[in-house]
C-alpha positions as CSV (number, residue, x, y, z in Angstrom):
1,M,-15.0,27.6,-5.2
2,S,-14.8,23.9,-4.6
3,P,-12.5,23.0,-1.8
4,R,-9.3,21.4,-3.1
5,I,-8.3,18.0,-1.4
6,A,-5.2,16.1,-2.1
7,V,-5.6,12.4,-1.4
8,V,-2.3,10.5,-1.1
9,G,-2.8,6.8,-2.0
10,A,-5.1,4.9,-4.6
11,G,-5.7,1.8,-2.8
12,I,-9.2,1.1,-1.2
13,A,-8.8,3.6,1.4
14,G,-7.6,6.5,-0.8
15,A,-10.1,5.6,-3.6
16,S,-12.9,5.4,-1.3
17,V,-12.2,8.9,0.1
18,A,-11.6,10.3,-3.5
19,F,-15.0,9.1,-4.7
20,A,-16.8,10.3,-1.7
21,L,-15.2,13.8,-1.8
22,A,-15.9,14.0,-5.6
23,R,-19.5,13.1,-4.9
24,R,-19.8,16.0,-2.9
25,G,-18.4,18.4,-5.2
26,A,-14.6,18.8,-4.0
27,A,-11.8,19.2,-6.5
28,V,-9.7,16.1,-5.7
29,T,-6.2,15.1,-6.9
30,I,-5.2,11.6,-6.2
31,I,-1.4,11.0,-5.8
32,D,0.2,7.4,-5.9
33,D,3.4,6.1,-7.1
34,G,2.3,2.5,-7.8
35,S,4.8,1.0,-5.3
36,P,4.5,-2.8,-5.5
37,G,2.8,-4.5,-2.6
38,Q,-0.5,-2.4,-2.3
39,A,-2.7,-4.5,-0.3
40,T,-5.9,-3.7,-2.2
41,A,-4.2,-5.1,-5.4
42,A,-3.6,-8.3,-3.8
43,S,-6.8,-8.9,-1.9
44,A,-9.9,-10.9,-2.7
45,G,-12.4,-9.8,-0.1
46,I,-15.2,-11.7,1.7
47,I,-17.8,-9.1,2.5
48,A,-19.4,-11.1,5.2
49,P,-18.4,-9.6,8.6
50,W,-21.1,-11.2,10.4
51,V,-19.4,-14.7,10.1
52,S,-16.0,-13.3,11.5
53,T,-14.7,-14.1,14.9
54,A,-14.1,-10.3,15.5
55,T,-15.6,-8.7,18.6
56,G,-16.1,-5.5,20.4
57,P,-15.6,-2.1,18.6
58,F,-13.8,-3.7,15.6
59,Y,-16.6,-6.0,15.0
60,D,-19.2,-3.0,15.2
61,L,-17.2,-1.2,12.5
62,Y,-16.8,-4.3,10.3
63,A,-20.4,-4.9,10.5
64,A,-21.4,-1.4,9.5
65,G,-18.9,-1.7,6.5
66,G,-20.6,-4.7,5.4
67,A,-24.1,-3.1,5.7
68,Y,-22.9,0.0,3.8
69,Y,-22.3,-2.0,0.5
70,P,-25.8,-1.7,-1.0
71,V,-25.4,2.1,-0.5
72,L,-21.9,1.9,-2.1
73,L,-23.2,-0.1,-5.2
74,E,-26.1,2.4,-5.7
75,Q,-23.6,5.4,-5.5
76,L,-21.4,3.7,-8.2
77,A,-24.4,3.1,-10.5
78,E,-25.4,6.8,-10.3
79,A,-21.8,7.5,-11.3
80,G,-22.3,5.2,-14.4
81,I,-20.1,2.3,-12.8
82,T,-21.8,-1.1,-12.9
83,R,-18.8,-3.6,-12.7
84,T,-17.4,-4.2,-9.1
85,D,-17.1,-8.0,-9.2
86,Y,-19.2,-7.8,-6.0
87,R,-21.7,-10.7,-5.7
88,R,-23.7,-12.3,-2.9
89,T,-22.9,-15.9,-3.3
90,G,-23.2,-16.7,0.4
91,S,-20.4,-17.5,2.9
92,L,-19.8,-20.8,4.4
93,I,-18.3,-21.4,8.0
94,V,-16.7,-24.8,7.8
95,N,-15.1,-26.8,10.5
96,R,-14.4,-30.5,11.6
97,D,-15.4,-29.6,15.2
98,A,-19.2,-29.8,15.7
99,A,-18.9,-27.9,19.0
100,L,-16.9,-25.0,17.6
101,L,-19.3,-24.9,14.4
102,H,-22.3,-24.7,16.8
103,A,-20.9,-21.8,18.7
104,A,-20.2,-20.1,15.5
105,E,-23.8,-20.6,14.2
106,E,-25.2,-19.3,17.5
107,R,-23.0,-16.2,17.3
108,V,-24.0,-15.6,13.6
109,R,-27.6,-16.0,14.2
110,A,-27.4,-13.3,17.0
111,R,-25.7,-11.1,14.7
112,V,-28.1,-11.5,11.9
113,E,-30.9,-10.7,14.1
114,V,-29.5,-7.3,14.6
115,A,-28.1,-6.7,10.9
116,G,-31.3,-7.8,9.2
117,S,-31.8,-8.7,5.8
118,V,-28.4,-7.2,4.4
119,A,-26.9,-10.3,6.1
120,G,-29.4,-12.8,4.8
121,E,-30.4,-16.0,6.5
122,V,-28.4,-18.7,8.5
123,Q,-28.8,-22.4,7.6
124,R,-26.8,-25.4,9.1
125,L,-25.8,-27.7,6.5
126,T,-24.7,-31.3,6.3
127,N,-21.4,-32.1,4.4
128,A,-23.3,-33.2,1.3
129,E,-25.3,-30.1,1.2
130,A,-22.1,-27.9,1.6
131,R,-20.5,-29.9,-1.2
132,Q,-23.3,-29.3,-3.4
133,L,-22.6,-25.7,-3.0
134,F,-18.6,-25.9,-3.0
135,P,-17.8,-29.4,-4.6
136,A,-14.1,-29.0,-3.7
137,L,-14.7,-29.3,0.1
138,A,-13.4,-32.1,2.2
139,E,-15.9,-34.9,3.1
140,D,-15.4,-34.6,6.9
141,V,-16.5,-31.0,7.4
142,E,-19.7,-29.6,8.2
143,A,-20.9,-26.1,7.5
144,V,-23.1,-23.0,8.5
145,L,-24.3,-21.0,5.4
146,L,-24.9,-17.3,5.6
147,T,-26.9,-16.5,2.5
148,G,-26.0,-12.8,2.5
149,G,-22.3,-13.2,2.4
150,G,-20.5,-11.6,-0.6
151,R,-17.2,-11.3,-2.2
152,V,-15.4,-8.8,-4.2
153,D,-12.2,-8.4,-6.0
154,G,-9.9,-5.7,-4.7
155,R,-8.5,-4.5,-8.0
156,T,-11.8,-4.3,-9.7
157,L,-13.6,-2.4,-6.8
158,R,-10.6,0.0,-6.4
159,D,-10.6,0.7,-10.2
160,A,-14.4,1.3,-10.0
161,L,-14.1,3.8,-7.3
162,L,-11.3,5.6,-9.0
163,T,-13.1,5.7,-12.4
164,A,-16.2,7.0,-10.7
165,A,-14.1,9.7,-9.0
166,G,-12.6,10.6,-12.3
167,T,-16.0,10.9,-14.0
168,L,-16.8,13.4,-11.2
169,G,-13.8,15.6,-12.0
170,A,-11.0,14.0,-9.8
171,Q,-7.5,14.1,-11.2
172,R,-4.7,11.6,-10.8
173,V,-1.0,12.0,-10.5
174,T,1.7,9.2,-10.6
175,S,4.3,10.3,-8.3
176,H,6.2,9.8,-5.1
177,A,4.6,12.2,-2.4
178,Q,6.0,14.1,0.4
179,L,4.2,16.4,2.9
180,V,5.8,20.0,3.2
181,K,4.8,23.0,5.0
182,D,3.8,26.0,2.5
183,G,3.2,28.9,4.8
184,T,0.4,28.0,7.1
185,R,-0.7,25.0,5.0
186,T,0.4,21.5,4.4
187,A,1.1,21.0,0.7
188,V,2.2,17.8,-1.2
189,R,5.4,17.7,-3.1
190,V,5.3,15.6,-6.3
191,E,7.9,15.2,-8.9
192,D,6.5,18.2,-10.9
193,G,6.5,20.6,-7.9
194,L,3.9,21.4,-5.1
195,L,0.3,20.6,-5.3
196,D,-1.5,23.3,-3.1
197,A,-4.5,22.0,-1.4
198,D,-7.1,23.2,1.3
199,A,-6.6,19.7,3.0
200,V,-4.5,16.5,2.5
201,V,-5.8,13.1,3.1
202,V,-2.9,10.5,3.8
203,A,-4.4,7.2,2.7
204,A,-1.2,5.6,1.6
205,G,-1.8,2.0,3.2
206,A,1.3,0.5,4.9
207,W,3.2,3.6,3.7
208,S,1.2,6.2,5.6
209,A,3.5,5.9,8.6
210,Q,6.5,6.6,6.6
211,L,5.0,9.6,4.9
212,L,3.6,11.1,8.2
213,E,6.9,10.5,10.2
214,A,8.8,12.7,7.6
215,A,6.2,15.3,8.5
216,H,7.0,14.7,12.3
217,A,3.6,13.2,12.9
218,P,4.0,9.4,13.2
219,V,1.0,7.1,13.3
220,P,1.0,3.4,14.7
221,V,0.7,1.6,11.4
222,A,3.2,-0.9,10.0
223,P,3.2,-3.4,7.1
224,Q,2.0,-6.9,7.4
225,R,2.6,-9.2,4.5
226,G,-0.2,-11.4,3.1
227,Q,0.2,-13.9,0.4
228,I,-2.7,-15.1,-1.6
229,T,-2.6,-17.5,-4.4
230,H,-5.0,-17.7,-7.3
231,L,-5.9,-21.1,-8.8
232,R,-8.0,-22.2,-11.8
233,L,-10.2,-25.2,-11.9
234,E,-10.4,-26.1,-15.6
235,G,-13.9,-26.6,-16.7
236,A,-15.5,-25.8,-13.4
237,D,-18.3,-23.1,-13.1
238,T,-17.3,-21.5,-9.9
239,S,-19.3,-18.3,-10.4
240,A,-22.0,-19.3,-7.7
241,W,-19.6,-21.0,-5.1
242,P,-19.8,-19.4,-1.7
243,T,-16.9,-18.1,0.1
244,I,-15.2,-20.3,2.6
245,A,-14.3,-19.2,6.3
246,P,-12.7,-22.1,8.3
247,L,-12.9,-20.3,11.7
248,S,-9.3,-19.4,11.2
249,H,-6.9,-16.9,9.5
250,H,-7.3,-18.3,6.1
251,Y,-10.2,-18.3,3.6
252,I,-11.1,-19.4,-0.1
253,V,-13.0,-17.1,-2.5
254,A,-14.4,-18.3,-5.8
255,F,-14.7,-16.0,-8.8
256,D,-16.0,-16.5,-12.2
257,G,-14.2,-18.6,-14.8
258,G,-13.0,-21.3,-12.6
259,R,-10.9,-19.0,-10.6
260,V,-10.3,-19.5,-7.0
261,A,-8.4,-17.4,-4.5
262,V,-6.8,-19.1,-1.3
263,G,-5.0,-17.3,1.4
264,A,-3.8,-15.5,3.2
265,T,-0.8,-15.4,5.4
266,R,-0.5,-12.7,8.2
267,E,3.2,-11.9,8.5
268,T,3.5,-9.3,11.2
269,G,6.9,-7.6,11.2
270,S,7.5,-8.5,7.5
271,G,8.5,-4.8,6.7
272,F,8.2,-3.6,3.2
273,D,9.0,-6.9,1.5
274,P,6.5,-7.8,-1.2
275,R,8.1,-11.2,-2.2
276,V,6.4,-14.6,-2.4
277,T,8.2,-16.9,0.0
278,A,8.5,-20.7,0.0
279,A,7.1,-20.7,3.7
280,G,4.3,-18.4,2.8
281,Q,3.3,-20.5,-0.4
282,L,3.5,-23.7,1.7
283,Q,1.2,-22.4,4.4
284,V,-1.4,-20.9,1.9
285,L,-1.6,-24.2,0.0
286,Q,-1.6,-26.6,3.0
287,D,-4.4,-24.4,4.5
288,A,-6.6,-24.6,1.3
289,L,-6.1,-28.2,0.7
290,G,-6.7,-29.2,4.1
291,I,-10.3,-27.8,3.8
292,A,-10.8,-28.3,0.1
293,P,-8.7,-31.2,-1.1
294,G,-10.7,-30.9,-4.4
295,L,-8.4,-28.0,-5.3
296,A,-5.5,-30.3,-5.5
297,E,-5.5,-30.6,-9.3
298,A,-6.1,-26.8,-9.9
299,T,-3.7,-24.8,-11.9
300,V,-1.6,-22.5,-9.9
301,L,-1.9,-19.0,-11.7
302,E,-0.1,-16.6,-9.5
303,T,0.5,-15.5,-5.9
304,R,-0.2,-11.9,-5.1
305,V,1.4,-10.2,-2.2
306,G,0.1,-7.3,-0.3
307,L,1.4,-5.3,2.6
308,R,-1.5,-4.6,4.7
309,P,-1.5,-1.5,6.9
310,L,-1.8,-3.0,10.4
311,A,-2.5,-0.6,13.4
312,D,-0.9,-1.6,16.6
313,H,-4.0,-1.1,18.6
314,G,-6.3,-3.1,16.4
315,L,-8.5,-0.4,15.2
316,P,-8.2,1.7,11.9
317,V,-6.5,5.1,12.3
318,V,-9.0,7.5,10.8
319,G,-9.4,11.1,11.3
320,P,-7.7,14.4,11.6
321,L,-4.1,14.7,12.5
322,P,-3.6,16.3,15.8
323,G,-1.6,19.7,15.6
324,H,-2.1,19.6,11.6
325,A,-5.5,21.1,11.1
326,D,-5.4,20.5,7.3
327,V,-4.1,17.0,7.4
328,W,-6.5,13.9,7.8
329,V,-5.4,10.1,7.9
330,A,-7.1,7.1,6.7
331,S,-5.0,3.9,7.3
332,G,-4.6,1.0,9.6
333,Y,-7.5,-1.2,8.1
334,G,-5.5,-4.4,8.2
335,P,-7.2,-7.4,6.5
336,A,-10.6,-5.7,6.7
337,G,-10.0,-2.9,4.2
338,L,-12.4,-4.0,1.5
339,T,-15.1,-4.3,4.0
340,M,-14.4,-1.1,6.1
341,G,-13.0,1.3,3.5
342,P,-15.9,2.4,1.4
343,L,-17.9,3.3,4.7
344,L,-14.8,5.1,6.4
345,G,-14.0,6.9,3.1
346,D,-17.5,8.3,3.0
347,I,-17.4,9.3,6.9
348,L,-14.0,10.9,6.6
349,A,-15.0,12.8,3.3
350,R,-17.8,14.4,5.4
351,G,-15.4,15.3,8.1
352,V,-13.0,16.9,5.7
353,L,-15.6,19.0,4.2
354,G,-16.6,20.4,7.6
355,E,-19.2,18.0,8.9
356,D,-19.3,17.0,12.4
357,V,-18.4,13.2,12.4
358,P,-18.5,11.8,16.0
359,E,-18.2,8.3,14.4
360,L,-14.4,8.9,13.9
361,A,-13.6,9.8,17.6
362,P,-12.6,6.2,18.8
363,L,-10.4,5.9,15.6
364,A,-8.7,9.4,15.9
365,P,-4.9,9.4,15.2
């Protein structure tokens, strides 16, 4: 009999775990209540961890997540899913400070030597060369190009993983979830009653802490609001534009059809408040236009708001829950969920199904 696994949460964390479990033959039920503010639904991801300023264990995990993407795409293709909106268009690190840019170039070159072909090649560009690739850039910035940098739309990738899991037999339930003890097991209470399972994976994003606190098992994860604005440049072919990383918290990601996503705020302490705020909108647009003034005449399409699950110690919280042998956690990915999520989902699935997964030891709840 196939192991029965309940996955609470249908963002990138839950969708990745569900797909990985279903691929291995588990009977998966995905529970999500569709609360506004899901981080994945708001995110436009740069899949280029090698250009980040992250260091230490977080960077190691980040880089491993980026290197996993070719494997993920192959797995999805085997399940009949070909649309993920993932594309390797390259990533530009841009800055006005030549010394900062030089240091970034040296850091990225060292990382690419380790990462190999999955990261691509590093090229130093003049302003004119950079603007050939991304015409909206300011005329006083220089750039470093990493050819292997990619981008992905969070909604499309999430839906691809959920659809693939469904083709492999996973079921979905739209409901609020509550963890309850059912004899010696942990069950999930939904609106229609109890869902019995051999194991439960809590992958409910910023809501994971609330869900586990009710089960007297708190985890150090809290919501961090991120506001990201989507623009449209009428008549522009943006499909091949590289992503932009200005050595700061913000970024620019171009998609097909003239759509350009700019963001994002990092509002720690926001609570569960998925509003677009005046200050957040101002920050997003000022940051974007400061680097790419050519976006000034773009049409504002929408602003998406996601509540990132941010762990207070900086690393994701992934693994078995102490004192609850049949409960596992996948949360705390912060702004790195689209890069780390698929890899961590695959590793966690292996653990849930009984494999030894020492990779999770540093991330344990």
